[in-house]
Biopython code that builds the backbone (N, CA, C, O; Angstrom):
import numpy as np
from Bio.PDB.StructureBuilder import StructureBuilder

atoms = [
    (1, "MET", "N", (8.448, 6.024, -0.195)),
    (1, "MET", "CA", (8.983, 5.015, 0.415)),
    (1, "MET", "C", (9.868, 4.225, 0.055)),
    (1, "MET", "O", (10.846, 4.079, 0.787)),
    (2, "GLN", "N", (9.776, 3.593, -1.017)),
    (2, "GLN", "CA", (10.550, 2.262, -1.708)),
    (2, "GLN", "C", (11.732, 2.742, -1.760)),
    (2, "GLN", "O", (12.726, 2.153, -1.335)),
    (3, "TYR", "N", (11.728, 4.014, -2.363)),
    (3, "TYR", "CA", (13.657, 4.840, -2.149)),
    (3, "TYR", "C", (13.900, 4.999, -0.982)),
    (3, "TYR", "O", (15.082, 5.218, -0.713)),
    (4, "LEU", "N", (13.032, 4.960, 0.008)),
    (4, "LEU", "CA", (13.759, 5.493, 0.716)),
    (4, "LEU", "C", (14.695, 4.037, 1.745)),
    (4, "LEU", "O", (15.852, 3.961, 2.158)),
    (5, "ALA", "N", (13.679, 3.224, 1.820)),
    (5, "ALA", "CA", (13.972, 2.135, 2.400)),
    (5, "ALA", "C", (15.218, 1.202, 1.378)),
    (5, "ALA", "O", (16.125, 0.571, 1.921)),
    (6, "MET", "N", (15.040, 1.272, -0.186)),
    (6, "MET", "CA", (16.198, 1.050, -0.793)),
    (6, "MET", "C", (17.516, 2.004, -0.593)),
    (6, "MET", "O", (18.631, 1.682, -1.001)),
    (7, "ILE", "N", (17.306, 2.881, -0.098)),
    (7, "ILE", "CA", (18.850, 3.896, -0.020)),
    (7, "ILE", "C", (19.306, 3.596, 1.439)),
    (7, "ILE", "O", (20.528, 3.581, 1.589)),
    (8, "ILE", "N", (18.508, 3.344, 2.592)),
    (8, "ILE", "CA", (18.805, 2.420, 3.903)),
    (8, "ILE", "C", (19.203, 1.503, 3.967)),
    (8, "ILE", "O", (19.957, 1.238, 4.903)),
    (9, "SER", "N", (18.906, 0.613, 3.048)),
    (9, "SER", "CA", (19.361, -0.978, 2.902)),
    (9, "SER", "C", (20.636, -0.564, 2.278)),
    (9, "SER", "O", (21.590, -0.952, 2.953)),
    (10, "ALA", "N", (21.023, 0.188, 1.064)),
    (10, "ALA", "CA", (22.107, 0.404, 0.033)),
    (10, "ALA", "C", (23.201, 1.345, 1.381)),
    (10, "ALA", "O", (24.400, 1.253, 1.117)),
    (11, "VAL", "N", (23.033, 1.778, 2.069)),
    (11, "VAL", "CA", (24.016, 2.415, 3.395)),
    (11, "VAL", "C", (24.006, 1.221, 4.258)),
    (11, "VAL", "O", (25.153, 1.069, 4.677)),
    (12, "MET", "N", (23.180, 0.262, 4.733)),
    (12, "MET", "CA", (23.737, -0.769, 5.510)),
    (12, "MET", "C", (24.688, -1.837, 5.136)),
    (12, "MET", "O", (25.347, -2.567, 5.876)),
    (13, "PHE", "N", (24.615, -1.771, 3.361)),
    (13, "PHE", "CA", (24.908, -2.740, 2.589)),
    (13, "PHE", "C", (26.609, -2.289, 2.896)),
    (13, "PHE", "O", (27.539, -2.993, 3.288)),
    (14, "ALA", "N", (26.576, -1.242, 2.641)),
    (14, "ALA", "CA", (28.305, -0.378, 2.165)),
    (14, "ALA", "C", (28.797, -0.601, 3.578)),
    (14, "ALA", "O", (29.790, -1.320, 3.690)),
    (15, "PHE", "N", (28.189, -0.034, 4.811)),
    (15, "PHE", "CA", (28.438, 0.127, 5.908)),
    (15, "PHE", "C", (29.284, -1.298, 6.537)),
    (15, "PHE", "O", (30.346, -1.419, 7.146)),
    (16, "SER", "N", (28.217, -2.308, 6.047)),
    (16, "SER", "CA", (28.537, -3.778, 6.306)),
    (16, "SER", "C", (29.530, -4.404, 5.708)),
    (16, "SER", "O", (30.028, -5.482, 6.035)),
    (17, "GLY", "N", (29.898, -3.509, 4.561)),
    (17, "GLY", "CA", (30.622, -4.055, 3.406)),
    (17, "GLY", "C", (31.896, -3.470, 4.424)),
    (17, "GLY", "O", (32.596, -4.310, 4.990)),
    (18, "TRP", "N", (32.138, -2.160, 4.611)),
    (18, "TRP", "CA", (33.049, -1.430, 4.882)),
    (18, "TRP", "C", (33.972, -2.124, 6.623)),
    (18, "TRP", "O", (35.064, -1.874, 7.132)),
    (19, "MET", "N", (33.024, -2.867, 6.946)),
    (19, "MET", "CA", (33.355, -3.139, 8.652)),
    (19, "MET", "C", (33.906, -4.575, 8.160)),
    (19, "MET", "O", (34.877, -5.051, 8.748)),
    (20, "TYR", "N", (33.315, -5.261, 7.110)),
    (20, "TYR", "CA", (33.943, -6.641, 6.695)),
    (20, "TYR", "C", (34.863, -6.666, 6.079)),
    (20, "TYR", "O", (35.321, -7.802, 5.953)),
    (21, "SER", "N", (35.730, -5.419, 5.294)),
    (21, "SER", "CA", (36.910, -5.657, 5.225)),
    (21, "SER", "C", (37.798, -5.216, 6.193)),
    (21, "SER", "O", (38.911, -5.717, 6.358)),
    (22, "GLN", "N", (37.164, -3.924, 7.099)),
    (22, "GLN", "CA", (38.403, -3.506, 8.321)),
    (22, "GLN", "C", (38.908, -4.927, 9.310)),
    (22, "GLN", "O", (40.075, -5.226, 9.568)),
    (23, "THR", "N", (37.634, -5.684, 9.763)),
    (23, "THR", "CA", (37.469, -6.052, 10.504)),
    (23, "THR", "C", (37.592, -8.393, 10.254)),
    (23, "THR", "O", (38.000, -9.292, 10.990)),
    (24, "GLY", "N", (37.053, -8.360, 9.025)),
    (24, "GLY", "CA", (36.625, -9.519, 8.689)),
    (24, "GLY", "C", (36.046, -10.595, 9.460)),
    (24, "GLY", "O", (36.524, -11.714, 9.646)),
    (25, "ASP", "N", (34.555, -9.941, 10.041)),
    (25, "ASP", "CA", (34.127, -10.144, 11.294)),
    (25, "ASP", "C", (33.050, -11.164, 9.946)),
    (25, "ASP", "O", (32.520, -10.646, 8.963)),
    (26, "TRP", "N", (32.999, -12.431, 10.263)),
    (26, "TRP", "CA", (31.570, -13.318, 9.817)),
    (26, "TRP", "C", (30.219, -12.734, 10.250)),
    (26, "TRP", "O", (29.171, -12.976, 9.652)),
    (27, "VAL", "N", (30.296, -12.124, 11.091)),
    (27, "VAL", "CA", (28.425, -11.270, 11.558)),
    (27, "VAL", "C", (28.436, -10.185, 10.146)),
    (27, "VAL", "O", (27.557, -10.314, 9.294)),
    (28, "ALA", "N", (29.375, -9.264, 10.028)),
    (28, "ALA", "CA", (29.561, -8.312, 9.279)),
    (28, "ALA", "C", (29.301, -8.803, 7.864)),
    (28, "ALA", "O", (28.800, -7.888, 7.210)),
    (29, "LEU", "N", (29.432, -9.716, 7.279)),
    (29, "LEU", "CA", (29.726, -10.924, 5.902)),
    (29, "LEU", "C", (27.681, -10.885, 5.710)),
    (29, "LEU", "O", (26.933, -10.415, 4.853)),
    (30, "VAL", "N", (27.416, -11.799, 7.271)),
    (30, "VAL", "CA", (25.725, -11.795, 6.499)),
    (30, "VAL", "C", (25.114, -10.704, 6.873)),
    (30, "VAL", "O", (23.987, -10.551, 6.402)),
    (31, "PHE", "N", (25.619, -9.685, 7.766)),
    (31, "PHE", "CA", (24.584, -8.679, 7.506)),
    (31, "PHE", "C", (24.477, -8.150, 6.052)),
    (31, "PHE", "O", (23.452, -7.790, 5.473)),
    (32, "MET", "N", (25.992, -8.181, 5.493)),
    (32, "MET", "CA", (26.061, -7.719, 4.236)),
    (32, "MET", "C", (24.807, -7.803, 2.916)),
    (32, "MET", "O", (24.275, -7.185, 1.994)),
    (33, "VAL", "N", (24.864, -9.321, 3.815)),
    (33, "VAL", "CA", (24.214, -10.035, 2.530)),
    (33, "VAL", "C", (22.736, -10.329, 2.989)),
    (33, "VAL", "O", (22.022, -10.998, 2.243)),
    (34, "GLY", "N", (22.324, -9.927, 4.005)),
    (34, "GLY", "CA", (21.093, -9.591, 4.357)),
    (34, "GLY", "C", (20.477, -8.394, 3.870)),
    (34, "GLY", "O", (19.270, -8.392, 3.627)),
    (35, "SER", "N", (21.353, -7.136, 3.664)),
    (35, "SER", "CA", (21.045, -5.772, 3.343)),
    (35, "SER", "C", (20.995, -5.924, 1.672)),
    (35, "SER", "O", (20.113, -5.526, 0.911)),
    (36, "GLY", "N", (21.906, -6.445, 1.444)),
    (36, "GLY", "CA", (21.382, -6.775, -0.159)),
    (36, "GLY", "C", (20.384, -7.225, -0.457)),
    (36, "GLY", "O", (19.542, -6.641, -1.140)),
    (37, "ALA", "N", (20.285, -8.342, -0.008)),
    (37, "ALA", "CA", (18.712, -8.826, -0.063)),
    (37, "ALA", "C", (17.289, -7.715, 0.075)),
    (37, "ALA", "O", (16.191, -7.887, -0.455)),
    (38, "TYR", "N", (17.524, -7.080, 0.557)),
    (38, "TYR", "CA", (16.350, -6.348, 1.534)),
    (38, "TYR", "C", (15.976, -4.771, 0.576)),
    (38, "TYR", "O", (15.090, -3.937, 0.389)),
    (39, "GLY", "N", (17.172, -5.085, 0.245)),
    (39, "GLY", "CA", (17.638, -4.031, -1.032)),
    (39, "GLY", "C", (16.883, -4.413, -2.336)),
    (39, "GLY", "O", (16.162, -3.584, -2.892)),
    (40, "LEU", "N", (17.073, -5.839, -2.889)),
    (40, "LEU", "CA", (16.457, -6.124, -3.691)),
    (40, "LEU", "C", (15.240, -6.490, -3.963)),
    (40, "LEU", "O", (14.787, -6.839, -5.053)),
    (41, "LEU", "N", (14.484, -6.369, -2.514)),
    (41, "LEU", "CA", (13.699, -7.083, -2.430)),
    (41, "LEU", "C", (12.367, -5.575, -2.288)),
    (41, "LEU", "O", (11.138, -5.637, -2.287)),
    (42, "PHE", "N", (12.874, -4.916, -2.232)),
    (42, "PHE", "CA", (12.779, -3.102, -2.146)),
    (42, "PHE", "C", (12.727, -2.447, -3.450)),
    (42, "PHE", "O", (11.890, -1.627, -3.827)),
    (43, "ALA", "N", (13.792, -2.943, -4.134)),
    (43, "ALA", "CA", (13.656, -2.567, -5.297)),
    (43, "ALA", "C", (12.664, -3.467, -6.236)),
    (43, "ALA", "O", (12.143, -2.849, -7.164)),
    (44, "SER", "N", (12.347, -4.823, -6.110)),
    (44, "SER", "CA", (11.430, -5.368, -6.883)),
    (44, "SER", "C", (10.102, -4.683, -6.687)),
    (44, "SER", "O", (9.296, -4.619, -7.615)),
    (45, "GLY", "N", (9.885, -4.227, -5.634)),
    (45, "GLY", "CA", (8.223, -3.202, -5.631)),
    (45, "GLY", "C", (7.355, -4.262, -4.535)),
    (45, "GLY", "O", (6.423, -3.790, -3.883)),
    (46, "LYS", "N", (7.850, -6.136, -4.355)),
    (46, "LYS", "CA", (6.841, -6.991, -3.889)),
    (46, "LYS", "C", (6.242, -6.254, -2.520)),
    (46, "LYS", "O", (5.121, -6.339, -2.019)),
    (47, "VAL", "N", (7.679, -5.328, -2.015)),
    (47, "VAL", "CA", (6.587, -5.016, -0.452)),
    (47, "VAL", "C", (5.615, -4.655, -0.568)),
    (47, "VAL", "O", (4.581, -5.162, -0.135)),
    (48, "ALA", "N", (5.815, -3.127, -1.544)),
    (48, "ALA", "CA", (4.736, -2.156, -1.760)),
    (48, "ALA", "C", (3.571, -2.967, -2.358)),
    (48, "ALA", "O", (2.418, -2.540, -2.411)),
    (49, "THR", "N", (3.941, -4.092, -2.773)),
    (49, "THR", "CA", (2.047, -4.491, -3.612)),
    (49, "THR", "C", (1.867, -5.893, -2.381)),
    (49, "THR", "O", (0.889, -6.626, -2.529)),
    (50, "GLY", "N", (2.742, -6.145, -1.348)),
    (50, "GLY", "CA", (1.738, -6.813, -0.259)),
    (50, "GLY", "C", (2.571, -8.307, -0.587)),
    (50, "GLY", "O", (2.071, -9.336, -0.132)),
    (51, "LEU", "N", (3.715, -8.379, -1.302)),
    (51, "LEU", "CA", (4.184, -9.481, -1.991)),
    (51, "LEU", "C", (3.312, -10.367, -2.355)),
    (51, "LEU", "O", (3.340, -11.497, -1.869)),
    (52, "GLY", "N", (2.258, -9.940, -3.408)),
    (52, "GLY", "CA", (1.506, -10.564, -4.572)),
    (52, "GLY", "C", (-0.099, -11.237, -3.541)),
    (52, "GLY", "O", (-0.748, -12.264, -3.741)),
    (53, "ARG", "N", (-0.272, -10.252, -2.567)),
    (53, "ARG", "CA", (-1.631, -10.092, -2.343)),
    (53, "ARG", "C", (-2.444, -9.111, -2.683)),
    (53, "ARG", "O", (-2.067, -8.033, -3.142)),
    (54, "ASN", "N", (-3.735, -9.476, -2.450)),
    (54, "ASN", "CA", (-4.640, -8.121, -2.906)),
    (54, "ASN", "C", (-5.882, -8.174, -2.273)),
    (54, "ASN", "O", (-6.145, -9.070, -1.470)),
    (55, "SER", "N", (-6.817, -7.119, -2.624)),
    (55, "SER", "CA", (-7.550, -7.061, -1.558)),
    (55, "SER", "C", (-8.792, -8.227, -0.901)),
    (55, "SER", "O", (-9.455, -8.239, 0.136)),
    (56, "SER", "N", (-8.657, -9.471, -2.510)),
    (56, "SER", "CA", (-9.831, -10.232, -1.838)),
    (56, "SER", "C", (-9.228, -11.690, -1.194)),
    (56, "SER", "O", (-9.847, -12.711, -0.896)),
    (57, "ASP", "N", (-7.776, -11.384, -1.099)),
    (57, "ASP", "CA", (-6.846, -12.209, 0.346)),
    (57, "ASP", "C", (-7.575, -12.152, 1.256)),
    (57, "ASP", "O", (-8.080, -11.061, 0.988)),
    (58, "LYS", "N", (-8.348, -12.649, 2.698)),
    (58, "LYS", "CA", (-7.851, -12.354, 3.761)),
    (58, "LYS", "C", (-6.628, -13.254, 4.696)),
    (58, "LYS", "O", (-6.223, -12.812, 5.771)),
]
sb = StructureBuilder()
sb.init_structure("model")
sb.init_model(0)
sb.init_chain("A")
sb.init_seg("    ")
for serial, (resi, resn, name, xyz) in enumerate(atoms, 1):
    if name == "N":
        sb.init_residue(resn, " ", resi, " ")
    sb.init_atom(name, np.array(xyz, "f"), 0.0, 1.0, " ", f" {name:<3s}", serial, name[0])
structure = sb.get_structure()
């Protein structure tokens, strides 16, 4: 599942970058940065481990 999320965020990053290069729209740039941040988050594995939480946390 982690790899699927990384692939989807990479595709969103590439599409946003392409859209920004075609239109110069700042919204596409913001979306590209957000997609990159999600990609880094998924690649770090923090989402899979619950952002540092463990079973003792309530």
